[in-house]
DSSP file (Angstrom, degrees, kcal/mol; ACC not computed):
  #  RESIDUE AA STRUCTURE BP1 BP2  ACC     N-H-->O    O-->H-N    N-H-->O    O-->H-N    TCO  KAPPA ALPHA  PHI   PSI    X-CA   Y-CA   Z-CA
    1    1 A X              0   0    0      0, 0.0     2,-0.1     0, 0.0    68,-0.0   0.000 360.0 360.0 360.0 138.2  185.9   76.8 -191.8
    2    2 A X        -     0   0    0      1,-0.1     3,-0.1     3,-0.0     0, 0.0  -0.440 360.0-108.3 -70.6 139.5  187.0   74.6 -194.7
    3    3 A X        -     0   0    0      1,-0.1    -1,-0.1    -2,-0.1    25,-0.0  -0.209  47.7 -80.1 -63.2 157.9  184.6   72.0 -196.0
    4    4 A X        -     0   0    0     23,-0.1     2,-0.5     1,-0.1    -1,-0.1  -0.337  49.0-156.1 -59.4 139.0  185.3   68.4 -195.3
    5    5 A X     >  -     0   0    0      1,-0.1     4,-2.3    -3,-0.1     5,-0.2  -0.970  19.3-158.9-128.7 118.8  187.8   67.0 -197.8
    6    6 A X  H  > S+     0   0    0     -2,-0.5     4,-2.5     1,-0.2     5,-0.2   0.905  98.7  52.1 -56.5 -43.7  188.1   63.3 -198.7
    7    7 A X  H  > S+     0   0    0      1,-0.2     4,-2.5     2,-0.2    -1,-0.2   0.921 110.4  46.3 -62.5 -45.9  191.7   63.9 -199.8
    8    8 A X  H  > S+     0   0    0      2,-0.2     4,-1.4     1,-0.2    -1,-0.2   0.872 111.3  52.6 -67.2 -36.0  192.8   65.6 -196.5
    9    9 A X  H  < S+     0   0    0     -4,-2.3     3,-0.5     2,-0.2     4,-0.4   0.961 112.4  44.7 -62.8 -49.8  191.1   62.9 -194.4
   10   10 A X  H >< S+     0   0    0     -4,-2.5     3,-1.3     1,-0.2    -2,-0.2   0.904 110.2  55.1 -60.6 -42.5  193.0   60.2 -196.3
   11   11 A X  H 3< S+     0   0    0     -4,-2.5    -1,-0.2     1,-0.3    -2,-0.2   0.806 110.0  47.1 -61.3 -29.8  196.3   62.1 -196.2
   12   12 A X  T 3< S+     0   0    0     -4,-1.4    -1,-0.3    -3,-0.5     2,-0.2   0.380  90.5 102.8 -97.6   4.0  196.0   62.3 -192.4
   13   13 A X  S <  S-     0   0    0     -3,-1.3     5,-0.0    -4,-0.4    -3,-0.0  -0.597  83.0-100.4 -84.1 148.5  195.2   58.7 -191.7
   14   14 A X     >  -     0   0    0     -2,-0.2     4,-2.3     1,-0.1     3,-0.2  -0.343  39.1-111.2 -56.0 146.5  197.7   56.2 -190.4
   15   15 A X  H  > S+     0   0    0      1,-0.2     4,-1.5     2,-0.2     5,-0.2   0.876 118.5  53.0 -54.9 -41.6  199.0   54.1 -193.3
   16   16 A X  H  > S+     0   0    0      1,-0.2     4,-1.6     2,-0.2     3,-0.3   0.923 110.4  47.0 -61.5 -43.9  197.2   51.0 -191.9
   17   17 A X  H  > S+     0   0    0      1,-0.2     4,-2.5     2,-0.2    -1,-0.2   0.856 104.2  61.5 -67.3 -34.2  193.9   52.9 -191.7
   18   18 A X  H  < S+     0   0    0     -4,-2.3    -1,-0.2     1,-0.2    -2,-0.2   0.887 109.9  41.8 -57.8 -37.9  194.4   54.2 -195.2
   19   19 A X  H  < S+     0   0    0     -4,-1.5    -1,-0.2    -3,-0.3    -2,-0.2   0.791 114.8  50.1 -80.8 -28.5  194.4   50.6 -196.5
   20   20 A X  H  < S+     0   0    0     -4,-1.6     2,-0.7    -5,-0.2    -2,-0.2   0.829  91.7  83.4 -78.9 -32.1  191.5   49.4 -194.3
   21   21 A X     <  -     0   0    0     -4,-2.5    24,-0.2     1,-0.2    23,-0.1  -0.628  56.8-176.1 -79.5 111.2  189.1   52.2 -195.1
   22   22 A X        +     0   0    0     22,-2.1     2,-0.3    -2,-0.7    23,-0.2   0.939  62.1   5.3 -73.3 -48.8  187.4   51.3 -198.4
   23   23 A X  E     -a   45   0A   0     21,-1.2    23,-2.6    20,-0.1     2,-0.4  -0.974  50.5-158.6-141.6 149.7  185.3   54.4 -199.1
   24   24 A X  E     -a   46   0A   0     -2,-0.3     2,-0.5    21,-0.2    23,-0.2  -0.989  14.2-171.1-127.2 121.5  184.7   57.9 -197.7
   25   25 A X  E     -a   47   0A   0     21,-3.0    23,-2.8    -2,-0.4     2,-0.4  -0.955   2.8-170.1-113.9 131.0  181.4   59.6 -198.6
   26   26 A X  E     -a   48   0A   0     -2,-0.5     2,-0.4    21,-0.2    23,-0.2  -0.979   3.9-177.1-125.3 130.1  180.9   63.2 -197.8
   27   27 A X  E     -a   49   0A   0     21,-2.3    23,-1.7    -2,-0.4    24,-0.3  -0.962  28.7-147.7-126.4 142.3  177.7   65.1 -198.0
   28   28 A X  S    S+     0   0    0     -2,-0.4    23,-0.4     1,-0.3     2,-0.3   0.906  95.3   6.0 -68.1 -42.3  176.8   68.7 -197.4
   29   29 A X  S    S+     0   0    0     21,-0.2    -1,-0.3    20,-0.1     2,-0.3  -0.998  72.8 165.9-145.3 140.1  173.4   67.6 -196.2
   30   30 A X  B     -c   52   0B   0     21,-1.7    23,-2.0    -2,-0.3    24,-0.4  -0.987  43.2-121.9-150.5 151.2  171.9   64.1 -195.7
   31   31 A X  S    S-     0   0    0     -2,-0.3    23,-3.0     1,-0.3     2,-0.3   0.977  95.3 -23.6 -58.8 -53.3  168.9   62.7 -193.9
   32   32 A X     >  -     0   0    0     21,-0.1     4,-2.1    20,-0.1    -1,-0.3  -0.919  46.7-144.9-161.3 131.1  171.1   60.6 -191.7
   33   33 A X  H  > S+     0   0    0     -2,-0.3     4,-2.1     2,-0.2     5,-0.2   0.905 107.0  49.6 -64.3 -40.2  174.7   59.2 -192.0
   34   34 A X  H  > S+     0   0    0      1,-0.2     4,-2.5     2,-0.2    -1,-0.2   0.927 110.6  48.3 -65.1 -45.8  173.7   56.1 -190.2
   35   35 A X  H  > S+     0   0    0      1,-0.2     4,-2.0     2,-0.2    -1,-0.2   0.881 109.6  54.2 -62.6 -37.7  170.6   55.5 -192.4
   36   36 A X  H  X S+     0   0    0     -4,-2.1     4,-2.0     1,-0.2    -1,-0.2   0.932 110.7  45.2 -62.6 -45.6  172.7   56.0 -195.5
   37   37 A X  H  X S+     0   0    0     -4,-2.1     4,-2.5     1,-0.2     5,-0.3   0.896 110.7  53.3 -66.2 -39.7  175.2   53.4 -194.4
   38   38 A X  H  < S+     0   0    0     -4,-2.5    -1,-0.2     1,-0.2    -2,-0.2   0.876 111.4  47.5 -61.7 -36.1  172.5   50.9 -193.4
   39   39 A X  H  < S+     0   0    0     -4,-2.0    -2,-0.2    -5,-0.2    -1,-0.2   0.891 118.9  38.0 -70.8 -40.6  171.0   51.3 -196.9
   40   40 A X  H  < S-     0   0    0     -4,-2.0    -2,-0.2    -5,-0.2    -1,-0.2   0.686  85.9-158.3 -91.5 -19.2  174.3   50.9 -198.8
   41   41 A X     <  +     0   0    0     -4,-2.5     2,-0.6    -5,-0.2    -3,-0.1   0.865  28.4 157.6  45.3  58.1  175.8   48.2 -196.6
   42   42 A X    >   -     0   0    0     -5,-0.3     3,-0.6     3,-0.1    34,-0.2  -0.953  37.2-132.1-114.1 115.3  179.5   48.7 -197.5
   43   43 A X  T 3  S+     0   0    0     -2,-0.6    34,-0.2     1,-0.2   -21,-0.2  -0.292  87.0  18.8 -63.9 149.2  182.0   47.4 -194.9
   44   44 A X  T 3  S+     0   0    0     32,-1.8   -22,-2.1     1,-0.2   -21,-1.2   0.875  92.7 142.2  58.6  42.4  184.9   49.8 -193.9
   45   45 A X  E <   -aB  23  76A   0     31,-1.3    31,-2.8    -3,-0.6     2,-0.5  -0.940  39.8-153.3-119.2 136.2  183.0   52.8 -195.2
   46   46 A X  E     -aB  24  75A   0    -23,-2.6   -21,-3.0    -2,-0.4     2,-0.5  -0.910   8.8-168.7-108.1 131.6  183.0   56.3 -193.6
   47   47 A X  E     +aB  25  74A   0     27,-3.0    27,-2.4    -2,-0.5     2,-0.3  -0.987   8.8 178.5-123.5 124.5  180.0   58.6 -194.2
   48   48 A X  E     -aB  26  73A   0    -23,-2.8   -21,-2.3    -2,-0.5     2,-0.3  -0.926   5.4-178.3-125.0 149.5  180.2   62.3 -193.1
   49   49 A X  E     -aB  27  72A   0     23,-2.2    23,-2.3    -2,-0.3   -21,-0.2  -0.995  29.0-144.6-143.8 148.0  177.7   65.1 -193.4
   50   50 A X  S    S+     0   0    0    -23,-1.7    20,-0.3    -2,-0.3     2,-0.3   0.675  92.7   7.9 -84.9 -18.3  177.9   68.8 -192.5
   51   51 A X        -     0   0    0    -23,-0.4   -21,-1.7   -24,-0.3     2,-0.4  -0.976  66.3-149.9-155.0 155.2  174.2   68.7 -191.6
   52   52 A X  B     -c   30   0B   0     13,-1.1    13,-0.3    -2,-0.3   -21,-0.3  -0.970   5.9-163.3-126.5 142.7  171.5   66.0 -191.2
   53   53 A X  S    S+     0   0    0    -23,-2.0   -22,-0.2    -2,-0.4   -21,-0.1   0.721  92.0  21.5 -93.6 -25.5  167.8   66.4 -191.7
   54   54 A X  S    S+     0   0    0    -23,-3.0    -1,-0.1   -24,-0.4   -23,-0.1  -0.197  78.3 163.6-140.3  45.2  166.6   63.3 -189.9
   55   55 A X        -     0   0    0      8,-0.5     8,-2.1    -3,-0.1     2,-0.4  -0.297  23.5-147.8 -63.4 151.1  169.3   62.3 -187.5
   56   56 A X  B     -D   62   0C   0      6,-0.2     6,-0.2     8,-0.0     2,-0.1  -0.951  10.7-165.3-124.9 144.0  168.3   59.9 -184.7
   57   57 A X    >   -     0   0    0      4,-3.8     3,-1.1    -2,-0.4     6,-0.1  -0.198  52.2 -40.1-101.9-159.8  169.6   59.5 -181.2
   58   58 A X  G >  S+     0   0    0      1,-0.2     3,-1.9     2,-0.2    -1,-0.3  -0.337 127.3  13.2 -65.6 148.6  169.1   56.6 -178.8
   59   59 A X  G 3  S-     0   0    0      1,-0.3    -1,-0.2    -3,-0.1    56,-0.0   0.779 132.6 -65.5  54.9  31.8  165.7   54.9 -178.7
   60   60 A X  G <  S+     0   0    0     -3,-1.1    -1,-0.3     1,-0.2    -2,-0.2   0.576  88.8 157.2  73.7  10.3  164.7   56.7 -181.9
   61   61 A X    <   -     0   0    0     -3,-1.9    -4,-3.8     1,-0.1    -1,-0.2  -0.333  51.5 -94.2 -68.4 151.2  164.8   60.2 -180.4
   62   62 A X  B     -D   56   0C   0     -6,-0.2     2,-0.6    53,-0.1    -6,-0.2  -0.404  35.9-147.2 -65.5 139.1  165.2   63.1 -182.8
   63   63 A X        -     0   0    0     -8,-2.1    -8,-0.5    -6,-0.1     2,-0.3  -0.950  12.3-131.7-113.8 115.5  168.9   64.2 -183.1
   64   64 A X        +     0   0    0     -2,-0.6     2,-0.2   -10,-0.1   -11,-0.1  -0.511  28.7 177.2 -68.3 126.7  169.5   68.0 -183.6
   65   65 A X        -     0   0    0    -13,-0.3   -13,-1.1    -2,-0.3    -1,-0.1  -0.547   6.5-172.7-133.6  67.4  171.9   68.4 -186.5
   66   66 A X        -     0   0    0     -2,-0.2     4,-0.2   -15,-0.1   -14,-0.0  -0.169  30.0-119.4 -64.3 160.0  172.5   72.1 -187.3
   67   67 A X  S    S+     0   0    0    -16,-0.1     2,-0.4     2,-0.1    -1,-0.1   0.436  85.0  66.8 -84.6  -0.3  174.5   73.0 -190.4
   68   68 A X  S    S+     0   0    0      1,-0.1    -2,-0.1     3,-0.0     3,-0.1  -0.970 100.7   3.1-128.8 137.9  177.3   74.9 -188.8
   69   69 A X  S    S+     0   0    0     -2,-0.4     2,-0.3     1,-0.2    -1,-0.1   0.515 102.1  90.5  82.0   6.4  180.2   73.9 -186.5
   70   70 A X        -     0   0    0    -20,-0.3     2,-0.4    -4,-0.2    -1,-0.2  -0.909  56.5-148.1-132.8 159.9  179.6   70.2 -186.3
   71   71 A X        -     0   0    0     -2,-0.3     2,-0.5    -3,-0.1   -21,-0.2  -0.999  11.0-156.3-125.0 130.1  180.5   67.0 -188.1
   72   72 A X  E     +B   49   0A   0    -23,-2.3   -23,-2.2    -2,-0.4     2,-0.4  -0.938  22.9 177.2-108.4 124.9  178.1   64.1 -188.3
   73   73 A X  E     +B   48   0A   0     -2,-0.5     2,-0.3   -25,-0.2   -25,-0.2  -0.982  17.9 176.2-137.5 135.5  179.9   60.8 -188.9
   74   74 A X  E     -B   47   0A   0    -27,-2.4   -27,-3.0    -2,-0.4     2,-0.4  -0.991  11.5-161.3-134.9 145.9  179.0   57.2 -189.1
   75   75 A X  E     -B   46   0A   0     -2,-0.3     2,-0.7   -29,-0.2   -29,-0.2  -0.990   8.6-147.4-129.9 134.1  181.3   54.3 -189.9
   76   76 A X  E     +B   45   0A   0    -31,-2.8   -32,-1.8    -2,-0.4   -31,-1.3  -0.897  23.2 169.2-104.8 114.8  180.4   50.8 -191.1
   77   77 A X        -     0   0    0     -2,-0.7     2,-0.7   -34,-0.2   -34,-0.1  -0.992  24.6-144.4-123.4 132.0  182.6   48.0 -189.9
   78   78 A X        -     0   0    0     -2,-0.4     2,-0.2     2,-0.0     3,-0.1  -0.858  16.2-154.0-102.3 112.4  181.6   44.4 -190.4
   79   79 A X        -     0   0    0     -2,-0.7     3,-0.2     1,-0.1    -2,-0.0  -0.560  17.2-149.7 -83.0 144.1  182.7   42.1 -187.5
   80   80 A X  S    S+     0   0    0      1,-0.4     2,-0.3    -2,-0.2    -1,-0.1   0.906  95.0   4.5 -72.3 -45.2  183.3   38.4 -187.9
   81   81 A X  S    S-     0   0    0     -3,-0.1     2,-0.4     0, 0.0    -1,-0.4  -0.991  89.8-108.6-136.1 144.7  182.2   38.0 -184.3
   82   82 A X        -     0   0    0     -2,-0.3     4,-0.0    -3,-0.2     0, 0.0  -0.576  35.5-123.7 -76.0 125.2  180.8   40.8 -182.1
   83   83 A X    >   -     0   0    0     -2,-0.4     3,-1.5     1,-0.1     4,-0.2  -0.305  16.2-121.0 -65.6 152.7  183.2   41.8 -179.3
   84   84 A X  T 3  S+     0   0    0      1,-0.3     3,-0.4     2,-0.1    -1,-0.1   0.803 114.8  51.3 -62.3 -28.8  182.0   41.6 -175.7
   85   85 A X  T >  S+     0   0    0      1,-0.2     3,-2.0     2,-0.1     4,-0.4   0.117  72.5 121.4 -95.6  20.7  182.7   45.3 -175.3
   86   86 A X  G X   +     0   0    0     -3,-1.5     3,-2.0     1,-0.3     4,-0.4   0.843  64.4  64.4 -54.4 -38.2  180.8   46.3 -178.5
   87   87 A X  G 3  S+     0   0    0     -3,-0.4     4,-0.3     1,-0.3    -1,-0.3   0.720 101.7  51.7 -62.1 -19.9  178.4   48.6 -176.6
   88   88 A X  G <> S+     0   0    0     -3,-2.0     4,-2.4     1,-0.2    -1,-0.3   0.517  84.7  91.6 -90.3  -6.8  181.4   50.8 -175.7
   89   89 A X  H <> S+     0   0    0     -3,-2.0     4,-2.6    -4,-0.4     5,-0.2   0.869  81.9  50.9 -63.0 -40.4  182.6   51.1 -179.3
   90   90 A X  H  > S+     0   0    0     -4,-0.4     4,-2.2    -3,-0.2    -1,-0.2   0.912 113.5  45.3 -66.6 -39.7  180.7   54.3 -180.3
   91   91 A X  H  > S+     0   0    0     -4,-0.3     4,-2.3     2,-0.2    -1,-0.2   0.914 113.2  51.0 -66.5 -42.3  181.9   56.2 -177.2
   92   92 A X  H  X S+     0   0    0     -4,-2.4     4,-2.2     1,-0.2    -2,-0.2   0.913 112.0  46.4 -61.4 -44.4  185.5   54.9 -177.7
   93   93 A X  H  X S+     0   0    0     -4,-2.6     4,-2.5     2,-0.2    -1,-0.2   0.913 110.4  53.5 -65.7 -42.7  185.4   56.0 -181.4
   94   94 A X  H  X S+     0   0    0     -4,-2.2     4,-2.2    -5,-0.2    -2,-0.2   0.915 110.1  47.2 -58.1 -44.1  184.0   59.4 -180.4
   95   95 A X  H  X S+     0   0    0     -4,-2.3     4,-2.5     1,-0.2    -1,-0.2   0.907 110.8  52.3 -63.9 -42.1  186.7   60.0 -177.9
   96   96 A X  H  X S+     0   0    0     -4,-2.2     4,-2.4     2,-0.2    -2,-0.2   0.897 108.9  50.0 -61.8 -40.7  189.4   58.9 -180.5
   97   97 A X  H  X S+     0   0    0     -4,-2.5     4,-2.4     2,-0.2    -1,-0.2   0.927 110.9  49.5 -63.5 -44.5  188.0   61.4 -183.0
   98   98 A X  H  X S+     0   0    0     -4,-2.2     4,-2.0     1,-0.2    -2,-0.2   0.918 112.3  47.8 -59.5 -44.0  188.1   64.2 -180.4
   99   99 A X  H  X S+     0   0    0     -4,-2.5     4,-2.1     1,-0.2    -1,-0.2   0.893 110.9  50.9 -65.8 -39.4  191.7   63.4 -179.5
  100  100 A X  H  X S+     0   0    0     -4,-2.4     4,-1.2     1,-0.2    -1,-0.2   0.904 109.5  50.5 -65.0 -40.3  192.7   63.2 -183.2
  101  101 A X  H  <>S+     0   0    0     -4,-2.4     5,-2.4     1,-0.2     3,-0.2   0.882 109.8  51.2 -64.2 -37.6  191.2   66.7 -183.8
  102  102 A X  H ><5S+     0   0    0     -4,-2.0     3,-1.7     1,-0.2    -1,-0.2   0.899 104.8  57.0 -64.5 -40.8  193.0   68.0 -180.8
  103  103 A X  H 3<5S+     0   0    0     -4,-2.1    -1,-0.2     1,-0.3    -2,-0.2   0.796 106.0  50.0 -62.0 -28.9  196.3   66.6 -182.2
  104  104 A X  T 3<5S-     0   0    0     -4,-1.2    -1,-0.3    -3,-0.2    -2,-0.2   0.315 129.8 -92.7 -95.9  10.4  195.9   68.6 -185.4
  105  105 A X  T < 5S+     0   0    0     -3,-1.7     2,-0.2     1,-0.3    -3,-0.2   0.410  74.6 143.0 104.8  -2.4  195.2   71.8 -183.5
  106  106 A X      < -     0   0    0     -5,-2.4     2,-0.3    -6,-0.1    -1,-0.3  -0.526  27.6-172.7 -73.0 137.4  191.4   72.1 -183.1
  107  107 A X        +     0   0    0     -2,-0.2     3,-0.1     1,-0.1    -5,-0.0  -0.921  54.4  30.9-129.1 155.7  190.4   73.6 -179.8
  108  108 A X  S    S+     0   0    0     -2,-0.3     2,-0.1     1,-0.3    -1,-0.1   0.587  83.2 129.4  79.8  10.8  187.1   74.0 -178.0
  109  109 A X        +     0   0    0     -3,-0.1     2,-0.3   -11,-0.1    -1,-0.3  -0.478  30.8 177.4 -94.1 168.4  185.4   71.0 -179.4
  110  110 A X        -     0   0    0     -2,-0.1     2,-0.5    -3,-0.1    -3,-0.0  -0.888  29.8 -99.9-154.4-175.6  183.6   68.2 -177.6
  111  111 A X        -     0   0    0     -2,-0.3     2,-0.6   -14,-0.0   -16,-0.0  -0.974  23.7-155.2-120.7 127.4  181.6   65.1 -177.9
  112  112 A X        -     0   0    0     -2,-0.5     2,-0.3   -18,-0.0     3,-0.0  -0.906  14.1-142.3-104.3 119.6  177.8   65.0 -177.7
  113  113 A X        -     0   0    0     -2,-0.6   -56,-0.0     1,-0.1   -22,-0.0  -0.612  36.1 -93.8 -78.1 136.5  176.4   61.7 -176.6
  114  114 A X              0   0    0     -2,-0.3    -1,-0.1     1,-0.2   -57,-0.1  -0.289 360.0 360.0 -57.0 126.9  173.2   60.8 -178.4
  115  115 A X              0   0    0    -53,-0.1    -1,-0.2   -58,-0.0   -58,-0.1   0.508 360.0 360.0 -29.1 360.0  170.3   61.9 -176.3
């Protein structure tokens, strides 16, 4: 499988999203994509890793992040006001990513909800 490519991600984004997305950071290995974004605090930033060493699930549970066959992704968006449906946003984004991967021909993939 081809490694994650910032250029290919940008090329395949809708024009509106290309302009909204400030930065894309890609790591072969990272402690946690979420922790990295929390540390750097950059709005409209996407952080991806091919493996994580210290991923976390719900309620601080350990998140298994093996190095093959998965993409670990976190996105930092800064809201002016928090939407009432905010708690559904991570699931909605996960489904959208799965659907986008299907549209470009990926098969057999799924979405794992954090433990």
